MARDREN-62155 format. One record per residue (C-alpha): residue number from 1; x negated, z, y. Coordinates in steps of 0.2 Angstrom, whole numbers, plus 5000, padded with zeros to 4 digits. Last residue first. Layout:
<pamis>
PAMI  seq  east  up  north
PAMI  NUM  X  Z  Y .
...
</pamis>
This chain:
<pamis>
PAMI  seq  east  up  north
PAMI  294  4899  5022  4981 .
PAMI  293  4901  5023  5000 .
PAMI  292  4918  5014  5002 .
PAMI  291  4925  5023  4987 .
PAMI  290  4922  5040  4996 .
PAMI  289  4934  5034  5010 .
PAMI  288  4948  5028  4998 .
PAMI  287  4948  5045  4988 .
PAMI  286  4949  5055  5005 .
PAMI  285  4963  5045  5011 .
PAMI  284  4974  5051  4996 .
PAMI  283  4992  5048  5002 .
PAMI  282  5006  5057  4993 .
PAMI  281  5020  5045  4987 .
PAMI  280  5038  5052  4985 .
PAMI  279  5044  5035  4976 .
PAMI  278  5060  5029  4984 .
PAMI  277  5052  5014  4991 .
PAMI  276  5052  5001  5005 .
PAMI  275  5036  4995  5012 .
PAMI  274  5035  4982  5026 .
PAMI  273  5019  4978  5035 .
PAMI  272  5018  4962  5045 .
PAMI  271  5005  4952  5055 .
PAMI  270  5010  4937  5065 .
PAMI  269  4998  4922  5069 .
PAMI  268  4980  4924  5073 .
PAMI  267  4976  4923  5055 .
PAMI  266  4968  4933  5041 .
PAMI  265  4978  4949  5041 .
PAMI  264  4974  4958  5024 .
PAMI  263  4983  4970  5013 .
PAMI  262  4977  4981  4998 .
PAMI  261  4988  4994  4990 .
PAMI  260  4982  5006  4977 .
PAMI  259  4995  5017  4968 .
PAMI  258  4989  5032  4958 .
PAMI  257  4999  5040  4944 .
PAMI  256  5002  5058  4939 .
PAMI  255  5011  5062  4923 .
PAMI  254  5027  5072  4922 .
PAMI  253  5037  5058  4914 .
PAMI  252  5026  5045  4905 .
PAMI  251  5026  5027  4912 .
PAMI  250  5032  5013  4901 .
PAMI  249  5031  5000  4915 .
PAMI  248  5049  4994  4916 .
PAMI  247  5055  5011  4923 .
PAMI  246  5043  5008  4938 .
PAMI  245  5054  4994  4945 .
PAMI  244  5043  4984  4956 .
PAMI  243  5049  4971  4969 .
PAMI  242  5040  4957  4977 .
PAMI  241  5041  4950  4995 .
PAMI  240  5035  4935  5005 .
PAMI  239  5028  4932  5022 .
PAMI  238  5017  4917  5017 .
PAMI  237  5007  4916  5033 .
PAMI  236  4990  4916  5024 .
PAMI  235  4991  4919  5005 .
PAMI  234  4991  4932  4991 .
PAMI  233  5007  4942  4987 .
PAMI  232  5003  4948  4970 .
PAMI  231  5012  4964  4965 .
PAMI  230  5010  4976  4950 .
PAMI  229  4992  4973  4946 .
PAMI  228  4984  4986  4934 .
PAMI  227  4971  4999  4941 .
PAMI  226  4982  5014  4938 .
PAMI  225  4996  5005  4948 .
PAMI  224  4989  4990  4958 .
PAMI  223  4997  4982  4974 .
PAMI  222  4991  4966  4982 .
PAMI  221  4994  4959  4999 .
PAMI  220  4989  4944  5009 .
PAMI  219  4996  4939  5026 .
PAMI  218  5011  4943  5030 .
PAMI  217  5018  4956  5019 .
PAMI  216  5034  4962  5011 .
PAMI  215  5033  4976  4998 .
PAMI  214  5047  4983  4988 .
PAMI  213  5045  4998  4977 .
PAMI  212  5057  5007  4965 .
PAMI  211  5058  5023  4956 .
PAMI  210  5073  5026  4945 .
PAMI  209  5074  5045  4948 .
PAMI  208  5077  5049  4930 .
PAMI  207  5060  5041  4925 .
PAMI  206  5051  5055  4934 .
PAMI  205  5033  5050  4937 .
PAMI  204  5022  5062  4948 .
PAMI  203  5015  5052  4963 .
PAMI  202  4999  5046  4970 .
PAMI  201  4993  5036  4985 .
PAMI  200  4977  5025  4990 .
PAMI  199  4979  5014  5004 .
PAMI  198  4968  4999  5010 .
PAMI  197  4970  4988  5026 .
PAMI  196  4961  4972  5030 .
PAMI  195  4957  4965  5047 .
PAMI  194  4958  4948  5056 .
PAMI  193  4968  4951  5072 .
PAMI  192  4965  4963  5086 .
PAMI  191  4979  4957  5098 .
PAMI  190  4983  4947  5114 .
PAMI  189  4968  4937  5110 .
PAMI  188  4954  4941  5097 .
PAMI  187  4954  4959  5102 .
PAMI  186  4939  4970  5099 .
PAMI  185  4927  4974  5086 .
PAMI  184  4932  4992  5084 .
PAMI  183  4947  4995  5095 .
PAMI  182  4958  4986  5108 .
PAMI  181  4972  4983  5096 .
PAMI  180  4968  4992  5079 .
PAMI  179  4985  4995  5071 .
PAMI  178  4992  4977  5074 .
PAMI  177  5007  4976  5063 .
PAMI  176  5021  4967  5072 .
PAMI  175  5036  4968  5060 .
PAMI  174  5031  4986  5056 .
PAMI  173  5044  4993  5043 .
PAMI  172  5040  5008  5033 .
PAMI  171  5056  5012  5024 .
PAMI  170  5059  5027  5012 .
PAMI  169  5074  5024  5000 .
PAMI  168  5091  5030  4997 .
PAMI  167  5099  5017  5008 .
PAMI  166  5089  5001  5009 .
PAMI  165  5102  4989  5015 .
PAMI  164  5111  5002  5026 .
PAMI  163  5113  5020  5024 .
PAMI  162  5104  5037  5022 .
PAMI  161  5087  5028  5024 .
PAMI  160  5072  5040  5023 .
PAMI  159  5059  5037  5037 .
PAMI  158  5043  5027  5038 .
PAMI  157  5025  5031  5044 .
PAMI  156  5009  5022  5044 .
PAMI  155  4992  5031  5047 .
PAMI  154  4975  5024  5052 .
PAMI  153  4958  5028  5047 .
PAMI  152  4944  5017  5054 .
PAMI  151  4933  5003  5050 .
PAMI  150  4920  4990  5056 .
PAMI  149  4915  4974  5048 .
PAMI  148  4901  4962  5044 .
PAMI  147  4885  4969  5051 .
PAMI  146  4885  4983  5038 .
PAMI  145  4898  4980  5025 .
PAMI  144  4911  4993  5022 .
PAMI  143  4921  4987  5007 .
PAMI  142  4939  4981  5006 .
PAMI  141  4936  4963  5012 .
PAMI  140  4918  4961  5008 .
PAMI  139  4921  4958  4989 .
PAMI  138  4931  4942  4995 .
PAMI  137  4915  4934  5002 .
PAMI  136  4905  4937  4985 .
PAMI  135  4920  4932  4974 .
PAMI  134  4920  4915  4984 .
PAMI  133  4928  4906  4998 .
PAMI  132  4946  4913  4998 .
PAMI  131  4956  4900  5007 .
PAMI  130  4971  4902  4995 .
PAMI  129  4961  4897  4980 .
PAMI  128  4971  4882  4978 .
PAMI  127  4979  4872  4963 .
PAMI  126  4996  4864  4969 .
PAMI  125  5013  4871  4964 .
PAMI  124  5016  4884  4951 .
PAMI  123  5032  4891  4945 .
PAMI  122  5035  4910  4941 .
PAMI  121  5045  4915  4925 .
PAMI  120  5063  4920  4925 .
PAMI  119  5066  4938  4918 .
PAMI  118  5079  4942  4906 .
PAMI  117  5071  4958  4900 .
PAMI  116  5064  4950  4884 .
PAMI  115  5057  4936  4895 .
PAMI  114  5045  4949  4903 .
PAMI  113  5036  4944  4919 .
PAMI  112  5026  4959  4926 .
PAMI  111  5010  4948  4929 .
PAMI  110  5021  4936  4939 .
PAMI  109  5025  4949  4951 .
PAMI  108  5043  4951  4955 .
PAMI  107  5056  4942  4965 .
PAMI  106  5074  4950  4963 .
PAMI  105  5087  4940  4955 .
PAMI  104  5095  4955  4945 .
PAMI  103  5088  4949  4929 .
PAMI  102  5070  4949  4936 .
PAMI  101  5063  4935  4946 .
PAMI  100  5045  4926  4945 .
PAMI  99  5041  4918  4961 .
PAMI  98  5044  4899  4965 .
PAMI  97  5033  4885  4970 .
PAMI  96  5018  4897  4974 .
PAMI  95  5002  4889  4979 .
PAMI  94  4990  4890  4964 .
PAMI  93  4975  4901  4958 .
PAMI  92  4960  4897  4947 .
PAMI  91  4950  4909  4957 .
PAMI  90  4943  4925  4950 .
PAMI  89  4943  4936  4965 .
PAMI  88  4941  4955  4961 .
PAMI  87  4952  4969  4968 .
PAMI  86  4943  4986  4971 .
PAMI  85  4943  5001  4960 .
PAMI  84  4924  5004  4965 .
PAMI  83  4920  4990  4953 .
PAMI  82  4935  4980  4946 .
PAMI  81  4954  4982  4947 .
PAMI  80  4964  4973  4933 .
PAMI  79  4975  4958  4936 .
PAMI  78  4961  4948  4943 .
PAMI  77  4965  4939  4959 .
PAMI  76  4968  4921  4961 .
PAMI  75  4984  4920  4952 .
PAMI  74  4995  4919  4968 .
PAMI  73  4996  4909  4984 .
PAMI  72  5010  4910  4996 .
PAMI  71  5011  4899  5011 .
PAMI  70  5001  4890  5024 .
PAMI  69  4994  4873  5019 .
PAMI  68  4989  4866  5002 .
PAMI  67  4971  4865  5009 .
PAMI  66  4972  4883  5015 .
PAMI  65  4972  4884  5034 .
PAMI  64  4958  4896  5040 .
PAMI  63  4955  4910  5052 .
PAMI  62  4947  4922  5039 .
PAMI  61  4938  4919  5023 .
PAMI  60  4921  4913  5029 .
PAMI  59  4920  4927  5042 .
PAMI  58  4920  4919  5059 .
PAMI  57  4936  4927  5064 .
PAMI  56  4927  4943  5066 .
PAMI  55  4932  4957  5054 .
PAMI  54  4940  4974  5056 .
PAMI  53  4942  4986  5041 .
PAMI  52  4958  4997  5041 .
PAMI  51  4957  5012  5030 .
PAMI  50  4972  5022  5024 .
PAMI  49  4985  5035  5028 .
PAMI  48  5002  5035  5021 .
PAMI  47  5017  5045  5029 .
PAMI  46  5034  5045  5021 .
PAMI  45  5047  5054  5031 .
PAMI  44  5063  5064  5028 .
PAMI  43  5056  5075  5015 .
PAMI  42  5042  5080  5027 .
PAMI  41  5024  5086  5021 .
PAMI  40  5019  5070  5012 .
PAMI  39  5020  5078  4995 .
PAMI  38  5026  5096  4995 .
PAMI  37  5037  5105  5008 .
PAMI  36  5039  5108  5026 .
PAMI  35  5026  5122  5028 .
PAMI  34  5012  5110  5023 .
PAMI  33  5015  5100  5039 .
PAMI  32  5007  5083  5039 .
PAMI  31  5013  5074  5055 .
PAMI  30  4996  5067  5061 .
PAMI  29  4982  5063  5049 .
PAMI  28  4968  5076  5048 .
PAMI  27  4952  5070  5053 .
PAMI  26  4935  5063  5046 .
PAMI  25  4920  5055  5053 .
PAMI  24  4911  5041  5045 .
PAMI  23  4896  5029  5048 .
PAMI  22  4898  5014  5037 .
PAMI  21  4898  5001  5052 .
PAMI  20  4907  5013  5064 .
PAMI  19  4920  5023  5054 .
PAMI  18  4932  5029  5067 .
PAMI  17  4943  5043  5065 .
PAMI  16  4962  5042  5069 .
PAMI  15  4974  5052  5078 .
PAMI  14  4990  5042  5079 .
PAMI  13  5001  5039  5095 .
PAMI  12  4996  5021  5096 .
PAMI  11  4977  5026  5098 .
PAMI  10  4969  5043  5098 .
PAMI  9  4951  5042  5095 .
PAMI  8  4940  5054  5084 .
PAMI  7  4921  5050  5086 .
PAMI  6  4908  5049  5073 .
PAMI  5  4897  5058  5061 .
PAMI  4  4893  5057  5042 .
PAMI  3  4876  5049  5039 .
PAMI  2  4877  5035  5027 .
PAMI  1  4875  5036  5008 .
</pamis>
């Protein structure tokens, strides 16, 4: 295990701790006030803290155009998390012709498709790995690799929506998501592109609350619940969305569950982070950090 030291930096209004090539220092995310209640510390806000890993555009999986062109690619990532609770590349995927849809017409993960619930299945276009070179190169995306990436803790914050399209939900909407500009390996132009972001968060299930989650990403994103895939948004410049209705998943009231979100920015075009949910998620950055050193 690496020695534990580092430098705390203040960037974009958030206190972060920089992990230089596997060397870690820790800090307390901003905004958490234990006197304001349980969970994320503020009933009107949802703050999630995770690890950003910065890569150079020369990485084999970054700064590429898929053979089938920019767009959404699915079926390339295993439906169950692998070692260190990280996603695994299995290949055999396709460009997306059409997502699966639930009975209400909302796009859902192909792995959650259930014809008994009135879902419409996903449709595949041409076969393509989504410009992921191999399982070995993909394994570097969400791990600290000496000489390949650098990492830091960052927080994203959203607010409870009282009205509008997402009333009754928390919304974290960052249409230009560049959390490490002028940090780590440095900018690749106006922004520091080519990075990944990993969040671990937990919640106690309550079926009467009708928990829902929507994620919109550009580029890749995958979400897992207790190690099983619930959203598959792979691809470069795809900017697509998927919904998750937790009451479809057979969860037990009163039990604690963990959500793991993995996102990447692999191009020098736009980067987006957009999460909408009524789940009172509690961020667990410590679990994410320790996994990097297993």
